[in-house]
N, C-alpha and C positions, 0 to 999 in steps of 0.2 A: 296377439298376447303382448302386453307390455313387459319388457325386462325387468328385472330386478337391479334397483341401483345399490352400486357398491360403495356406501356412506364411507367407509373408511378409505377408500382410495380419494375420493373428494375431499377429506379432512387431510389427506399426506399432502395434496397437491397445494395446499393454500399457503400464500406466505405469513398468514396470521399465526402466532402460537396459539394453538388450543388444547385444554387438558380435559378430560372426562373425569369428574370427581363425584365418589357416592357421598351418601348424606352425611357422614363424617368427616368429608374434603381429605379423602385418602384418594389417590391417584389410580383410576382405572385405565386410562389410555393416554398417550401423549403422541401428538403429530411430530414430522420431523422439525418444522420451525421452531416447536416447543423444544425438542432437544437442544437445538443450536442455541436457543436464548439460556436454557438453564445449564449447559454445558454438560449435559447428563443424557445417558442411553435411555430408551423406553423400558428396557429390560429392568434397568437399575432403579429406576423411577416406579415402576410398577409396585402399587401397594403402599408406597411412603406415604404420610402424612403430610399434606400442604407446607405445614409450619417446621417439617423437617428439611424441606428444599428452601423455603423462604424464611430465613432465621430472622429473629428480632423484628418482627411483624406482627405482633400481637393484635393491633388495633386491627389491621387489614382481615386477618384470619378471624375475628370475633365477628367483624360486620360480615364476613361471608357466612358464619354461621347462623347468623340472624338473618340472611336472606335466605338460608336453606330453611329454616323453621317458618319464615313467614312466606316461601315460595314466591319472593319478590325479589326480582334481579335488580342490580344497579350497575353504574359505571363511574370510576374513579379515573381523574386525569392527574396527571404528573405525579404518579406515586413513585415511591425508592423502596424497591425491595432489595434486601441483602441474601445473596446465595450461600449456600452452604459451605464453598470452596473459598469464600471471601469476596467475592466481584459484587459490585452493587450495580444494579441496573435500574433506570428510570423509564418508566413506560405507563401507558394506559391500559387499563384492565376493565372488562364488563364480565360480571358473572351471570348467568342466566339457568335457573332452575327448570329442569325438564321432567319428563315421566317417560321411562321407557320400560314398556312392557310391566306397567304397573309399579317401577321401583324409582323412587325419587333419586335424581341425580342432577348433576349440574356442569354445565360446558363454562370453563374460565377461557376467556379469548385475552391475548395479551399483545400488545403492539409496542414495541421498544422504540422510544425515542432516539436513543443512541442511534439506530439504525438509520431512522429518517434523517435524523442531523447530519450523519456521515455522508448519505447520498448528496443532501442540499448542499454540504459542505463542497464535496466532490463535484459537483456541477457548477457551482460557483468558482471554485479554483479553476475549472477547465475553460470556463468562459473568460474569466479574467487574464488567464495565461495566453489564451488565443489573441485576446486583445493585444496584450503586451507584445507577443510575438510579431503581430502585424506593424505594431509601432517601431519595435526595433528593426525591422526590416526596412521598413521606409527609412528610417534614420541611417541604416545601414547603406542604403542606396546612395543617401545624399554625403555621405562622408567617404565612400569609395571613389567616387567621381572625381573629386579634387585630389586625393590622395594619388590617384594614377597620373595626373597632370603634374603634381608635385614630384612624382618618382622620375617621369619621363624628363621634365626640367631638369633635373640633378644629374642624369645621364648625358644629356645633352651638354651640360655645364663642364663635366668632368673630361669631355672629349676636347674642349677649347681651352681647359687651364695650360698655362706654358709651366707651372711647376707642379711636378707628381705629386710632391709633399700635402700639396692642397685637394688632392683627390681624396685622402683621408676624410676630408669634411664633406665631400659629397656622397662616401660611401657611409656615411653615419645617418645621412639625411634617407639614403635608398633603403638602408636597413631598418631604420625606424618606421618608414613607411611601409615596408613589408609586414613589420611586425604588428603594427596597427590594423593592415588589412586582414591579417590572420585571425587578430582578437576579434574583428568585426564579422568575418565567416564565423567563428566560432558562436558569437552572440547570436546569429540566426537560426542557429540550431543544427542539429545531426539530423539531415534530411535525405540521407542515402536510401534509396529504396528497398523496402524490405524483401529479404529472399528466403522465406520460409522453407522449411524441411523438417523431417521427423528427427527429433534430437532426444537424448538423455541429459536432463538438466544437470546430472553431476558432471558431465563433460565441461560445460560451462563453469561451474563452480570450482571443480578442480583446476581448470587452466587460470582461473583469478587466483587460486589459492597458491600455484607455484609460481606466478609472477611475483605476487606479494611477500611469499617466502623469502626471496632473495631482498627485498627491501626492508624487512625487519630484522635481518640478522644481526645479532649482536646489540639490538635496541632493547632488550628486556621485554618482547612483546609475543605472546604465545597464540598461536592460532588453534582453535578447535574444531574439530569436524563433528557433526551431529546429522547423519543423513539417514532418510527414509528410503531403503534399497527398493521398496515395492512401488515407488513411484513410477507411472508410465509415461511411455514416450510424450513429448511435446511438440505441438507444430510451431516453429520459430525461426528468428533468425539468428543464429549462434553468433555471429561475428559481432552483432550490435549489443546482444545481450551480455557478451564479455565486457563491452565497453560500458554499460550501465553498471554491470556489477563491480567492474573495477574502479569507477568514479566512487561508489558507495563504499568499497573496501578501504580505498585511500581516505576517503574521508575519515573512517572510524581510525585508521592509523594514524592521521593528523591529529585528530582528537586526543589521541593516547600520547602524542609527542608535545600536547600543549603543557606549557607551565603551571596549568591549574591542576594537573594531575597528583594526588597525594600520594598515590601507592607506588611499590616498586615492581609489579608484575602486571602489565596490561595483557588484557585478553580480547581477543576477536573471535566470537562464535558463527560459525557458518551453519545452517540449520536449515534442512529441506523436510517438507511434510505434504502430503496429499490432503487438500481438503475436499470434505464432501459437496459442501453447497456454498457459494459466495454469491453477491450481488455486484454485477458491473454494469453501473449506470441503469439502463432500462431491460436489461438482462437478468432476470432476478434465477436465485439458485443454481448457479452452474458449478460444475466441478472444477475444482482450481488446483494448481501448485503453488505453495509457499515457499519462497526462498528467505530467509530471515539473516541480516549481519548484525550482531550484537556486541557491544564494546561496554567496556567498563571505566569509560571516561568520564570526564566531567559534565557531561550532557549541553543540550544546546542551549545558549542563552534563552531566557523566558520571551524578550522583545522580538527575537527572531524565527520562534517557532512555527508562526502562522505565514512566513512568506520564505522558508529554506529552500523551497522548490523554484522560486523566481530568480532569473537571471541577475547576477553581480550583488546577490545575498549572502556574504559571510562575515565570520566573526574573526578570522584571521585577516591581518594587515596585508600580507603577501599573497593572499587568495583572490582568484577572479570571480568566484561565486559562479561558476558555470558548471561544474561538475553535476551536482545535483539536479539542476535544471535541464541538462542532455539526458541524465539517466531516468529523470520523471517523462521526457518526450519519448524515449524509447519505449519505454514501459506502455505508455499510453497508446504509442503505435501497435503495438501487440495486443491492444484493446484490455490491458490489465488496470492494476494498481499499484501505486507506491505510497506505503504509509510509514508512518514515523511515531514512535511513542519514546519520549525523553525525560529524565529527571536527573538529579545529580547522582553520578554513579552507574548509569544505565543508558544508553541508547539502542533502539531497535528498529532498524529500516527493513520494512516488510514489502516483498516483490510477490504480489499474487497476479498468476498468469492463468486465463482460462485454458482448460484442455479441450483439445480438438480431437476427435476421432481418426482423422487422417490428415495427413500432410498435404497441401495444397501444390500445386506443379510451382516451380520454381522458375518461374517466367522472367523474374527481374523487378516486376510489378509488385506495388502491396495488394494483399489480398484482403478482401472485405471478410468481416466478420459473419 
């Protein structure tokens, strides 16, 4: 005998947002993907008129009413719907009238374009960054070879000089060669193998906070903690996450010390949250941990926003443009995401790290996802 199919579980497993509506467009059922899109729980959404969720969408609501009256579905591309809490989502949607046990209902399927655009952007960025890193490594190899010869020649010359005062000049050559070699090493990326173990993410965040507290003393900058104590352990390399977090927090600190800041009190907020479902590349709807670094500085200049995670990109004359590039590399090697939202007076860097059920053995090598 054929077993009964659990259609609710099938709908819950879809990445497409699905709402079940009654004849009057009141919400009967919401799957998890729709909860994420609407930023609203199924319990809160149940019974609401669709126009209470998607406000300022009278034309779309009327078209759906007509589809219900005529029992004829339709699809709309590139629709912009405004959520009740203020966010606007761009999506494709389809409404399909159905009869269930003689009752006229409708399925509303929604595909967020923001989601697909973000995935495409992340994939394009990862591909471009990988190509850039290969070019930089090739260039680094060509630079380091003559640097080694230059340094060695300066050391040999220092031994032959009759005047000790002239050694100061060879020391300058040696010191500058070492400085260039270190810069080239940093350009090639932070490539120490991951050593994962089970950690509490707040140990990482607190370690960074303690380091930065000493740097902001007397500078009119306030650090704010906003932690979710219920976050479960994470399998990660704590030292490398500290490096990534420290680079991001120091970036916020430098932003607040910019002459473009017009207020007297700068704030950096460290916020942690457990996220139920996030898509990491091809791995869809994974539980994750979010760590946000938020500052009220001047924001990132618009012409740099698409390139801030590339090496040597910086808005500061004295900056190397390596801090965020290294942070992005570390987060990527943890199979996570590093995102940025910025405008004048607000910048948020968000680390999204996939949760793991157990910590892999710390063999010194990297662990696959």
